[in-house]
TORVORO-240815 format. One record per residue (C-alpha): residue number from 0; residue in one letter; chain; x, y, z. Coordinates in steps of 0.5 Angstrom, whole numbers, plus 500, padded with zeros to 3 digits. Each point is the difference from the previous one (the first is absolute). Last residue first. Example, Ala and Ser with C-alpha at 12.3 -4.5 7.8 and 13.67 -1.06 7.14 Angstrom:
BEGIN
   i aa ch   x   y   z
   1  s  A 527 498 514
   0  a  A 498 493 502
REM end
This chain:
BEGIN
   i aa ch   x   y   z
 799  d  A 607 496 541
 798  e  A 497 495 504
 797  l  A 493 502 499
 796  a  A 501 499 492
 795  g  A 503 494 501
 794  m  A 494 497 504
 793  l  A 496 503 494
 792  q  A 504 497 495
 791  e  A 500 493 503
 790  m  A 492 500 501
 789  g  A 499 501 493
 788  f  A 500 507 497
 787  n  A 501 500 492
 786  l  A 494 495 499
 785  l  A 495 502 505
 784  f  A 501 507 499
 783  d  A 499 499 492
 782  s  A 494 497 502
 781  y  A 497 506 504
 780  y  A 502 505 494
 779  s  A 493 502 499
 778  d  A 498 494 496
 777  f  A 500 495 506
 776  v  A 495 505 504
 775  d  A 496 501 493
 774  r  A 498 492 500
 773  i  A 499 500 508
 772  y  A 495 506 499
 771  e  A 496 496 494
 770  d  A 500 494 504
 769  i  A 497 503 506
 768  t  A 495 503 496
 767  i  A 499 507 498
 766  d  A 494 505 502
 765  e  A 500 507 496
 764  e  A 500 507 503
 763  t  A 499 505 495
 762  n  A 505 505 497
 761  e  A 499 498 493
 760  p  A 507 498 499
 759  n  A 498 495 506
 758  t  A 501 501 508
 757  f  A 501 493 503
 756  s  A 497 495 504
 755  l  A 501 494 505
 754  k  A 495 498 506
 753  y  A 505 497 505
 752  n  A 497 494 503
 751  k  A 506 498 504
 750  k  A 500 493 499
 749  k  A 500 502 492
 748  t  A 506 504 500
 747  i  A 504 495 504
 746  v  A 498 495 496
 745  y  A 501 503 493
 744  l  A 507 503 503
 743  f  A 502 493 502
 742  l  A 498 497 493
 741  a  A 503 505 496
 740  h  A 507 500 504
 739  f  A 500 492 500
 738  y  A 499 500 492
 737  i  A 504 506 498
 736  s  A 506 498 505
 735  a  A 499 492 498
 734  i  A 500 502 492
 733  y  A 506 505 501
 732  r  A 504 495 504
 731  k  A 499 494 495
 730  q  A 502 505 494
 729  a  A 506 502 504
 728  l  A 502 493 501
 727  l  A 499 498 493
 726  i  A 504 506 498
 725  q  A 506 499 505
 724  d  A 500 493 497
 723  e  A 500 502 493
 722  n  A 506 505 501
 721  k  A 502 507 500
 720  l  A 494 504 503
 719  k  A 499 507 499
 718  s  A 495 499 494
 717  r  A 496 496 505
 716  y  A 498 507 504
 715  n  A 498 504 494
 714  l  A 496 494 497
 713  y  A 497 499 507
 712  v  A 498 507 501
 711  q  A 498 501 492
 710  s  A 495 494 501
 709  d  A 501 494 496
 708  l  A 499 495 505
 707  n  A 493 503 502
 706  i  A 497 497 506
 705  y  A 493 498 499
 704  i  A 497 499 507
 703  k  A 494 496 500
 702  e  A 493 499 505
 701  l  A 500 505 505
 700  i  A 493 500 503
 699  d  A 498 507 502
 698  g  A 494 500 494
 697  s  A 503 495 495
 696  a  A 508 502 500
 695  i  A 505 501 495
 694  p  A 507 502 502
 693  t  A 504 503 494
 692  m  A 508 501 501
 691  v  A 506 504 497
 690  t  A 497 504 495
 689  n  A 504 505 497
 688  y  A 502 496 494
 687  n  A 493 498 498
 686  m  A 494 496 503
 685  t  A 493 503 502
 684  i  A 495 495 501
 683  g  A 494 502 496
 682  q  A 498 493 497
 681  a  A 504 501 493
 680  e  A 506 503 504
 679  l  A 501 494 503
 678  e  A 501 496 494
 677  d  A 504 506 497
 676  w  A 505 499 506
 675  n  A 501 493 499
 674  d  A 506 500 496
 673  k  A 503 506 504
 672  t  A 501 495 506
 671  v  A 495 498 505
 670  k  A 501 495 506
 669  v  A 493 499 504
 668  l  A 500 498 507
 667  d  A 493 498 503
 666  p  A 498 503 506
 665  l  A 500 496 506
 664  g  A 493 500 504
 663  i  A 497 505 503
 662  n  A 498 497 507
 661  n  A 501 505 505
 660  y  A 496 506 497
 659  d  A 494 496 500
 658  e  A 496 504 495
 657  e  A 494 505 500
 656  e  A 495 501 495
 655  k  A 499 493 499
 654  p  A 501 496 493
 653  v  A 494 497 497
 652  s  A 499 493 501
 651  i  A 496 496 495
 650  k  A 495 496 504
 649  p  A 501 493 503
 648  q  A 494 496 497
 647  n  A 495 499 505
 646  d  A 494 503 496
 645  p  A 494 502 504
 644  a  A 494 496 498
 643  v  A 496 502 494
 642  i  A 496 506 497
 641  k  A 498 498 493
 640  l  A 501 504 494
 639  f  A 496 500 493
 638  v  A 503 505 495
 637  i  A 496 503 494
 636  e  A 505 503 494
 635  t  A 498 506 496
 634  f  A 503 504 494
 633  s  A 498 507 499
 632  d  A 499 504 493
 631  d  A 497 507 501
 630  g  A 506 503 497
 629  a  A 506 496 500
 628  g  A 500 495 505
 627  k  A 498 500 508
 626  l  A 502 493 504
 625  t  A 494 498 504
 624  v  A 501 495 506
 623  q  A 493 497 503
 622  i  A 500 497 506
 621  e  A 495 495 503
 620  i  A 502 498 507
 619  e  A 499 493 504
 618  d  A 500 500 508
 617  g  A 502 493 502
 616  q  A 505 503 506
 615  r  A 497 507 502
 614  l  A 501 507 497
 613  e  A 499 506 505
 612  t  A 508 500 501
 611  d  A 501 502 493
 610  p  A 503 495 495
 609  n  A 507 501 496
 608  f  A 499 500 493
 607  t  A 506 501 495
 606  i  A 499 503 493
 605  k  A 506 498 495
 604  i  A 500 503 492
 603  t  A 504 496 496
 602  g  A 502 502 492
 601  k  A 507 502 501
 600  d  A 498 503 507
 599  p  A 494 503 500
 598  s  A 499 505 507
 597  s  A 498 497 506
 596  k  A 494 500 504
 595  i  A 500 498 507
 594  i  A 493 499 504
 593  n  A 498 500 507
 592  l  A 493 496 500
 591  l  A 494 502 503
 590  e  A 500 507 501
 589  g  A 505 501 494
 588  p  A 495 497 496
 587  e  A 495 505 502
 586  k  A 494 498 504
 585  t  A 493 501 500
 584  d  A 499 498 493
 583  a  A 502 493 501
 582  p  A 494 496 498
 581  q  A 498 494 504
 580  t  A 501 493 497
 579  g  A 495 494 500
 578  g  A 496 497 505
 577  t  A 504 495 503
 576  h  A 505 504 505
 575  g  A 505 496 503
 574  s  A 506 504 499
 573  p  A 497 507 497
 572  k  A 499 500 493
 571  i  A 503 507 498
 570  q  A 498 504 493
 569  l  A 503 505 495
 568  v  A 506 502 504
 567  s  A 504 505 495
 566  v  A 507 501 497
 565  q  A 501 505 495
 564  l  A 506 501 496
 563  d  A 502 506 496
 562  g  A 504 502 494
 561  p  A 503 507 499
 560  e  A 499 504 493
 559  d  A 506 504 501
 558  t  A 503 501 507
 557  r  A 503 493 500
 556  d  A 499 496 507
 555  f  A 494 495 498
 554  y  A 503 498 493
 553  h  A 507 500 502
 552  d  A 502 493 499
 551  e  A 497 500 493
 550  v  A 493 496 499
 549  d  A 500 492 497
 548  t  A 496 497 506
 547  e  A 501 494 505
 546  f  A 497 501 507
 545  r  A 504 497 506
 544  l  A 496 499 507
 543  t  A 504 501 506
 542  k  A 497 497 507
 541  e  A 501 503 507
 540  g  A 500 497 507
 539  g  A 496 502 506
 538  i  A 494 495 498
 537  p  A 502 496 494
 536  l  A 498 502 493
 535  a  A 498 494 496
 534  i  A 498 501 493
 533  p  A 493 497 499
 532  t  A 500 494 495
 531  n  A 499 499 493
 530  g  A 507 502 498
 529  q  A 504 507 497
 528  h  A 507 499 499
 527  k  A 502 507 498
 526  l  A 494 505 501
 525  r  A 498 503 493
 524  f  A 501 507 497
 523  f  A 500 501 492
 522  s  A 501 506 495
 521  p  A 504 504 505
 520  f  A 501 507 498
 519  r  A 507 503 498
 518  e  A 502 493 498
 517  p  A 506 496 503
 516  h  A 504 495 495
 515  f  A 503 495 505
 514  p  A 505 494 498
 513  k  A 498 494 502
 512  e  A 505 497 505
 511  e  A 504 494 497
 510  r  A 500 494 504
 509  a  A 505 497 505
 508  s  A 497 496 505
 507  k  A 500 504 507
 506  h  A 506 498 504
 505  k  A 497 500 508
 504  p  A 505 504 504
 503  t  A 503 496 506
 502  k  A 497 502 506
 501  q  A 505 500 506
 500  q  A 500 494 505
 499  p  A 507 500 500
 498  n  A 501 503 507
 497  d  A 507 500 502
 496  k  A 502 505 495
 495  k  A 495 505 502
 494  k  A 501 498 508
 493  e  A 508 502 498
 492  e  A 498 507 497
 491  l  A 495 502 506
 490  k  A 505 497 505
 489  l  A 506 504 497
 488  t  A 495 506 500
 487  n  A 499 499 508
 486  q  A 507 499 501
 485  l  A 502 506 496
 484  l  A 496 505 504
 483  k  A 502 496 507
 482  f  A 507 502 498
 481  l  A 498 507 498
 480  d  A 497 501 507
 479  s  A 506 498 503
 478  d  A 500 495 506
 477  k  A 504 495 496
 476  s  A 506 505 499
 475  l  A 501 500 492
 474  n  A 507 497 497
 473  k  A 496 493 498
 472  a  A 494 504 497
 471  f  A 505 502 494
 470  n  A 501 493 498
 469  k  A 493 498 501
 468  i  A 498 506 495
 467  l  A 504 498 495
 466  e  A 498 492 500
 465  t  A 493 502 499
 464  t  A 501 505 495
 463  d  A 499 495 494
 462  e  A 501 505 494
 461  s  A 494 502 495
 460  d  A 500 499 493
 459  l  A 497 505 495
 458  g  A 494 499 496
 457  i  A 497 507 501
 456  s  A 493 499 497
 455  t  A 498 497 506
 454  k  A 499 506 504
 453  r  A 497 504 495
 452  n  A 495 494 499
 451  n  A 499 500 507
 450  n  A 498 507 500
 449  i  A 495 500 494
 448  e  A 497 493 503
 447  d  A 499 504 507
 446  l  A 497 506 496
 445  k  A 495 495 497
 444  s  A 496 500 507
 443  k  A 502 497 506
 442  a  A 503 505 503
 441  l  A 495 505 497
 440  k  A 495 497 504
 439  k  A 503 499 507
 438  r  A 503 507 500
 437  l  A 494 504 497
 436  y  A 496 497 506
 435  d  A 505 502 505
 434  r  A 500 507 497
 433  l  A 493 500 500
 432  d  A 499 498 508
 431  e  A 505 505 502
 430  a  A 497 506 496
 429  k  A 493 498 503
 428  s  A 504 499 507
 427  g  A 502 507 500
 426  n  A 506 504 498
 425  k  A 496 504 495
 424  l  A 503 500 493
 423  r  A 503 506 496
 422  d  A 498 506 495
 421  r  A 493 501 500
 420  s  A 499 505 505
 419  a  A 494 497 504
 418  m  A 505 494 501
 417  f  A 498 494 497
 416  l  A 499 493 503
 415  d  A 494 501 505
 414  k  A 496 503 495
 413  r  A 502 494 495
 412  f  A 497 495 505
 411  e  A 493 503 501
 410  y  A 500 502 493
 409  k  A 501 493 497
 408  m  A 505 500 495
 407  h  A 498 502 493
 406  t  A 505 506 498
 405  c  A 506 496 504
 404  d  A 504 499 494
 403  v  A 507 497 502
 402  h  A 505 501 496
 401  i  A 507 496 501
 400  l  A 506 502 496
 399  l  A 506 495 500
 398  y  A 507 501 497
 397  d  A 504 504 506
 396  k  A 498 494 505
 395  l  A 499 495 496
 394  l  A 507 496 502
 393  n  A 498 501 507
 392  f  A 493 496 499
 391  k  A 499 499 508
 390  l  A 493 502 499
 389  g  A 499 504 506
 388  r  A 507 502 502
 387  t  A 503 501 493
 386  i  A 494 502 496
 385  f  A 496 503 506
 384  e  A 507 504 501
 383  s  A 500 503 493
 382  t  A 495 505 503
 381  y  A 493 500 501
 380  h  A 495 505 497
 379  g  A 494 504 502
 378  h  A 494 504 497
 377  v  A 502 499 492
 376  q  A 495 503 496
 375  g  A 497 496 494
 374  n  A 493 500 503
 373  m  A 503 497 507
 372  s  A 507 498 500
 371  f  A 505 496 504
 370  l  A 507 500 497
 369  v  A 505 495 502
 368  s  A 507 502 498
 367  m  A 500 507 502
 366  n  A 507 503 500
 365  n  A 498 507 498
 364  k  A 504 499 493
 363  f  A 498 493 500
 362  y  A 498 500 492
 361  r  A 504 504 496
 360  r  A 506 501 504
 359  l  A 500 493 504
 358  i  A 500 497 493
 357  d  A 505 504 497
 356  k  A 505 499 506
 355  k  A 499 492 500
 354  t  A 501 500 492
 353  d  A 507 504 501
 352  s  A 502 495 506
 351  v  A 498 494 496
 350  t  A 504 503 494
 349  k  A 497 502 494
 348  g  A 500 498 492
 347  e  A 494 496 501
 346  q  A 496 501 506
 345  k  A 502 496 507
 344  a  A 495 498 505
 343  k  A 494 501 496
 342  f  A 494 503 504
 341  l  A 495 496 503
 340  y  A 493 503 501
 339  c  A 495 497 505
 338  t  A 493 502 500
 337  v  A 495 499 506
 336  k  A 493 501 500
 335  m  A 495 501 506
 334  q  A 493 497 502
 333  g  A 497 500 507
 332  f  A 505 501 506
 331  l  A 500 494 504
 330  q  A 494 496 497
 329  d  A 505 499 494
 328  k  A 499 502 493
 327  y  A 507 500 497
 326  e  A 502 502 493
 325  e  A 507 497 497
 324  s  A 504 504 495
 323  f  A 506 499 495
 322  w  A 506 503 498
 321  t  A 506 499 495
 320  e  A 507 502 498
 319  v  A 499 508 501
 318  y  A 506 504 498
 317  d  A 500 501 493
 316  k  A 493 498 499
 315  e  A 498 508 502
 314  e  A 493 500 498
 313  e  A 497 495 506
 312  l  A 504 503 505
 311  r  A 499 507 498
 310  r  A 492 499 499
 309  q  A 500 497 507
 308  l  A 504 506 503
 307  g  A 495 505 498
 306  y  A 498 505 494
 305  v  A 504 506 502
 304  i  A 501 503 494
 303  t  A 507 504 498
 302  t  A 502 507 498
 301  l  A 507 503 500
 300  v  A 503 495 496
 299  a  A 506 503 496
 298  n  A 504 503 506
 297  n  A 505 504 498
 296  p  A 497 507 503
 295  y  A 498 496 506
 294  r  A 497 506 505
 293  e  A 498 505 495
 292  k  A 498 495 495
 291  t  A 494 498 505
 290  d  A 498 493 503
 289  i  A 493 497 499
 288  t  A 497 494 503
 287  f  A 493 498 497
 286  v  A 495 496 503
 285  p  A 496 494 497
 284  l  A 493 498 504
 283  v  A 498 494 504
 282  p  A 507 500 503
 281  r  A 503 493 500
 280  f  A 506 499 504
 279  l  A 500 508 502
 278  f  A 505 500 506
 277  e  A 505 496 495
 276  n  A 498 504 494
 275  l  A 501 507 504
 274  s  A 507 498 502
 273  q  A 502 498 493
 272  n  A 497 507 497
 271  l  A 503 504 506
 270  d  A 507 497 497
 269  q  A 499 501 493
 268  a  A 496 505 497
 267  f  A 500 504 507
 266  g  A 508 500 500
 265  s  A 504 501 507
 264  i  A 496 495 505
 263  g  A 505 497 505
 262  r  A 496 504 506
 261  m  A 494 504 498
 260  q  A 499 506 505
 259  y  A 495 504 496
 258  s  A 503 507 499
 257  y  A 493 503 499
 256  m  A 494 496 499
 255  k  A 495 503 495
 254  i  A 493 497 499
 253  i  A 495 501 494
 252  t  A 493 498 500
 251  g  A 495 500 494
 250  t  A 497 505 495
 249  r  A 504 504 495
 248  f  A 507 499 500
 247  t  A 504 501 494
 246  r  A 502 494 495
 245  n  A 505 496 497
 244  l  A 504 498 506
 243  l  A 499 505 506
 242  k  A 504 507 500
 241  l  A 494 503 504
 240  d  A 497 505 495
 239  l  A 493 501 503
 238  e  A 493 499 497
 237  t  A 493 503 500
 236  i  A 502 503 507
 235  y  A 496 504 505
 234  f  A 504 501 507
 233  a  A 500 497 507
 232  p  A 503 501 507
 231  i  A 497 495 505
 230  h  A 496 505 504
 229  g  A 500 503 507
 228  d  A 504 507 498
 227  i  A 505 496 496
 226  k  A 501 493 502
 225  l  A 506 496 500
 224  y  A 501 493 503
 223  e  A 503 497 507
 222  y  A 504 494 502
 221  w  A 502 500 508
 220  t  A 505 501 505
 219  n  A 502 496 506
 218  k  A 501 501 508
 217  k  A 497 507 500
 216  t  A 500 505 505
 215  i  A 508 502 500
 214  l  A 501 499 493
 213  e  A 493 504 499
 212  e  A 503 506 503
 211  r  A 506 500 496
 210  s  A 495 499 493
 209  l  A 499 493 497
 208  p  A 501 500 493
 207  h  A 494 496 498
 206  e  A 501 495 495
 205  r  A 498 502 493
 204  i  A 494 499 495
 203  l  A 499 505 495
 202  t  A 493 501 497
 201  f  A 496 500 493
 200  g  A 493 501 497
 199  f  A 498 501 493
 198  l  A 493 502 499
 197  g  A 493 497 499
 196  k  A 498 496 494
 195  n  A 505 496 496
 194  d  A 496 494 501
 193  y  A 507 497 502
 192  r  A 500 504 506
 191  k  A 506 505 501
 190  s  A 506 498 504
 189  g  A 507 503 503
 188  i  A 504 497 506
 187  l  A 507 503 502
 186  q  A 504 496 505
 185  y  A 505 503 504
 184  g  A 502 495 506
 183  k  A 506 505 503
 182  t  A 506 495 500
 181  g  A 499 498 493
 180  c  A 493 497 498
 179  f  A 501 493 503
 178  v  A 496 501 506
 177  i  A 494 502 495
 176  a  A 500 494 496
 175  g  A 496 497 505
 174  s  A 494 505 499
 173  g  A 497 496 494
 172  g  A 499 494 504
 171  m  A 495 503 505
 170  n  A 493 500 496
 169  y  A 498 494 504
 168  k  A 498 495 495
 167  g  A 505 500 494
 166  q  A 500 495 494
 165  v  A 494 501 496
 164  f  A 495 496 497
 163  r  A 496 498 507
 162  i  A 498 507 501
 161  e  A 497 500 508
 160  n  A 506 502 503
 159  k  A 502 505 495
 158  n  A 499 506 504
 157  g  A 503 497 507
 156  r  A 500 506 503
 155  m  A 507 498 504
 154  l  A 504 507 498
 153  s  A 497 506 496
 152  l  A 504 505 496
 151  f  A 500 496 493
 150  t  A 492 498 501
 149  n  A 496 504 504
 148  e  A 504 506 501
 147  f  A 501 500 493
 146  e  A 492 500 498
 145  e  A 500 508 500
 144  p  A 505 500 495
 143  h  A 496 496 495
 142  q  A 504 493 499
 141  g  A 503 496 495
 140  e  A 496 494 496
 139  g  A 507 497 497
 138  n  A 504 503 495
 137  d  A 506 499 504
 136  y  A 507 503 502
 135  i  A 505 499 504
 134  i  A 506 505 501
 133  v  A 506 497 504
 132  a  A 506 505 502
 131  s  A 507 498 499
 130  q  A 505 502 505
 129  q  A 507 498 498
 128  r  A 497 499 493
 127  p  A 498 508 499
 126  g  A 493 502 500
 125  d  A 494 496 496
 124  a  A 499 492 499
 123  i  A 493 499 497
 122  i  A 495 494 502
 121  q  A 494 500 495
 120  i  A 493 497 501
 119  d  A 496 501 494
 118  e  A 506 499 495
 117  a  A 500 493 501
 116  q  A 493 499 496
 115  r  A 503 503 494
 114  r  A 507 496 501
 113  k  A 496 494 501
 112  f  A 496 501 493
 111  s  A 506 502 496
 110  p  A 505 494 503
 109  l  A 494 494 499
 108  d  A 499 496 506
 107  w  A 495 506 502
 106  n  A 496 497 495
 105  k  A 496 495 505
 104  h  A 498 506 504
 103  d  A 495 503 494
 102  p  A 494 499 504
 101  f  A 503 504 506
 100  l  A 494 501 505
  99  t  A 497 493 500
  98  e  A 506 495 499
  97  i  A 505 505 504
  96  a  A 495 501 506
  95  e  A 498 492 500
  94  e  A 508 499 502
  93  m  A 500 506 505
  92  s  A 494 497 503
  91  q  A 492 501 502
  90  p  A 499 504 494
  89  a  A 495 505 501
  88  q  A 492 498 499
  87  s  A 500 498 507
  86  s  A 501 508 502
  85  k  A 506 503 504
  84  p  A 503 502 493
  83  a  A 494 503 498
  82  i  A 499 499 492
  81  g  A 499 505 495
  80  k  A 505 497 495
  79  e  A 505 506 501
  78  l  A 499 499 508
  77  c  A 503 493 499
  76  k  A 506 502 495
  75  k  A 501 506 505
  74  m  A 501 495 506
  73  l  A 504 495 496
  72  i  A 505 506 499
  71  a  A 500 503 507
  70  d  A 501 493 502
  69  i  A 506 499 496
  68  s  A 503 507 502
  67  n  A 499 498 508
  66  t  A 504 494 498
  65  v  A 506 504 497
  64  k  A 500 504 506
  63  e  A 500 494 504
  62  v  A 506 498 496
  61  l  A 504 506 502
  60  a  A 499 497 507
  59  a  A 503 494 498
  58  i  A 506 503 497
  57  p  A 501 504 506
  56  n  A 500 494 504
  55  s  A 498 500 508
  54  q  A 493 501 497
  53  q  A 495 502 506
  52  n  A 502 502 507
  51  e  A 502 508 498
  50  i  A 493 502 498
  49  i  A 496 497 506
  48  s  A 505 502 505
  47  f  A 501 507 497
  46  n  A 492 501 500
  45  s  A 500 502 507
  44  e  A 498 507 498
  43  n  A 493 498 497
  42  a  A 496 503 495
  41  g  A 502 494 495
  40  i  A 506 504 498
  39  p  A 501 506 505
  38  c  A 498 507 497
  37  w  A 505 505 498
  36  n  A 497 507 498
  35  q  A 501 503 507
  34  a  A 507 499 500
  33  r  A 501 505 494
  32  f  A 502 497 494
  31  i  A 496 505 496
  30  a  A 502 506 503
  29  p  A 507 498 501
  28  y  A 501 499 492
  27  q  A 507 500 498
  26  q  A 502 496 506
  25  i  A 495 495 498
  24  i  A 503 500 493
  23  k  A 507 500 502
  22  e  A 498 493 504
  21  v  A 498 497 494
  20  s  A 506 502 497
  19  e  A 504 496 505
  18  e  A 495 494 500
  17  t  A 502 499 493
  16  p  A 499 501 492
  15  s  A 494 506 501
  14  f  A 496 499 494
  13  y  A 494 498 503
  12  l  A 501 505 506
  11  a  A 501 506 495
  10  k  A 494 497 496
   9  f  A 495 500 506
   8  l  A 502 507 502
   7  d  A 499 503 493
   6  q  A 493 496 499
   5  m  A 498 503 507
   4  l  A 503 507 498
   3  v  A 496 500 493
   2  t  A 493 497 504
   1  t  A 501 506 505
   0  m  A 502 500 507
REM end
């Protein structure tokens, strides 16, 4: 084929809006698209299993394409500086690559700089809204046509395995998106090398259509790409007008995926942007998402920048109440940083329900509550089940986002944690160990204080339900499971009442709390209550040290000019050693001491130490703690620790993952009127005329049942009554019916160990707790049935 015909063919394919139009072109040129010109990807007709078993989510698969584009730009920058990417002179991490290859990266916070950089990676919508095509362009290194089969069209070659500053390794992630390309797998790839040498090459990928004979002899199909007369199609260009934002195509790579299957994504500038921000928590490079006027003629915003969820969380003050971080160094996994973001329960001018919908739409579009990332890309997640079942913080279920940065984990641990597809965690022992570690640490973190504050902020009195339960239990068979359950719970309650040895809260002396005036950078850093003797650190225990400073709370976590806190082991004096000390340069701090570093909290930074098994009673350790300041400034404190005998004091208990289903205790009964609604709404508990009741649980333990005496159901029923005695009796019946039915529905659902979920408006599966399920049941006519159809009415209906 001539250059003109090659170029015409590429343009015809590129400007085809759907897979149906690509089919027509294939039928139009039978000589070009004959069977002999199609080759299996990776030179392997069994590639179906590799390609199909990658990302299970179309957005996660799309993110792999974006990640490849980021890698391509980093590679280009490295090559332009004359540095071999696999050499020791090349950057050894993504952070180092940004610092050395993009000297102006700090200017990206300015809109004009950020937009200019984002133009180098563009995600563009094309085709009809019902079956959108996705175009991904990057101004990266690009490939010569003769290298396509070693790069774009290979599988498991490990091309990037020795390049430390890029995300990819196996050269397979980019193929995961093929399975979401319509029903035929059509994907167009075009590329030209960054140095502008050589030709522009292109190929078309598809799922191989099995012939009649192949349907009999083959178990599976495969994915294949186009070659013409044994070569990747190619032609000469200086530039191509491919409808990119603010530029023509000169070098780099462009990929078009036809009829891409994205559920719940309508507009690229809003919906896709939000999803990409979730999966790219903190991308090293900004990315443009671009929609077209033809697709959305009434949309004023057609271009937006993906700059990561972290920046969105920091910049949108209307939604985020606070955030904090803890950094862990432990023998188990090495090092990781966990950041917790707490959302406001109720926005000004909005109801709790509307606030919750906004938060879910903006930040939990893909039902990911705990994000595990590497170099800013999310590699796996937990749903909100971890917050309710693991941490037992039900009140925070829809208002808490946890980010776990795994970039600096030990390789041995990390490789057993993430799937090669980088979209989910493995179901192995390492994942279980990590979940258990996070559960224990976060259950004792600042989150516990936040959760308790939300509970105690609701100052409503509870009713004593013991007599109510006793009277009800009289009518039950002594052999029934329900009777045994109630007996167990009553014994628990009576035991609590008979045991007056409860700790009385110590009243702190009344003193005014000093106002805290945070600074952007610290001006001092010192250990609180420093003594002259080493600080005792018990074997098998832990010790928390508190340091004073004046820096703002988000110093370690902010994206602009973040600070850092370094802990170093300087020297060790072993027990019984009289000849001085020995340097500790052979051991990292995390190998001798498990360390937890917290972000500043109103002028206090906490560091918790837990000794390694190699340390013995009597060992003394010299620790250096350094807080980074502005510029090259830093503040250093020296701390001496001494390993002592195990502490026999009882440890703070952490809730078990599994609870005793029998000993649930009795939930408090709380009557609510319209006057209390605002108080409950402020803590994220929906209460209005449509709400009948709201149960509150910690994990699976039901603690309170709020019964609304101003619900529309009850008001309608009460309006039919004529005198005060009837109204009083109706109220008792209403309260008793709601309380007992809620209690027993809860217990039955829990004992059966049901897993509850529903399909949300985004068409994704979302976990719900038992208390949420019961609340929805009562709001959906169930309470109306309880009030209007008692036993007498039902018996009468049967007689009629």
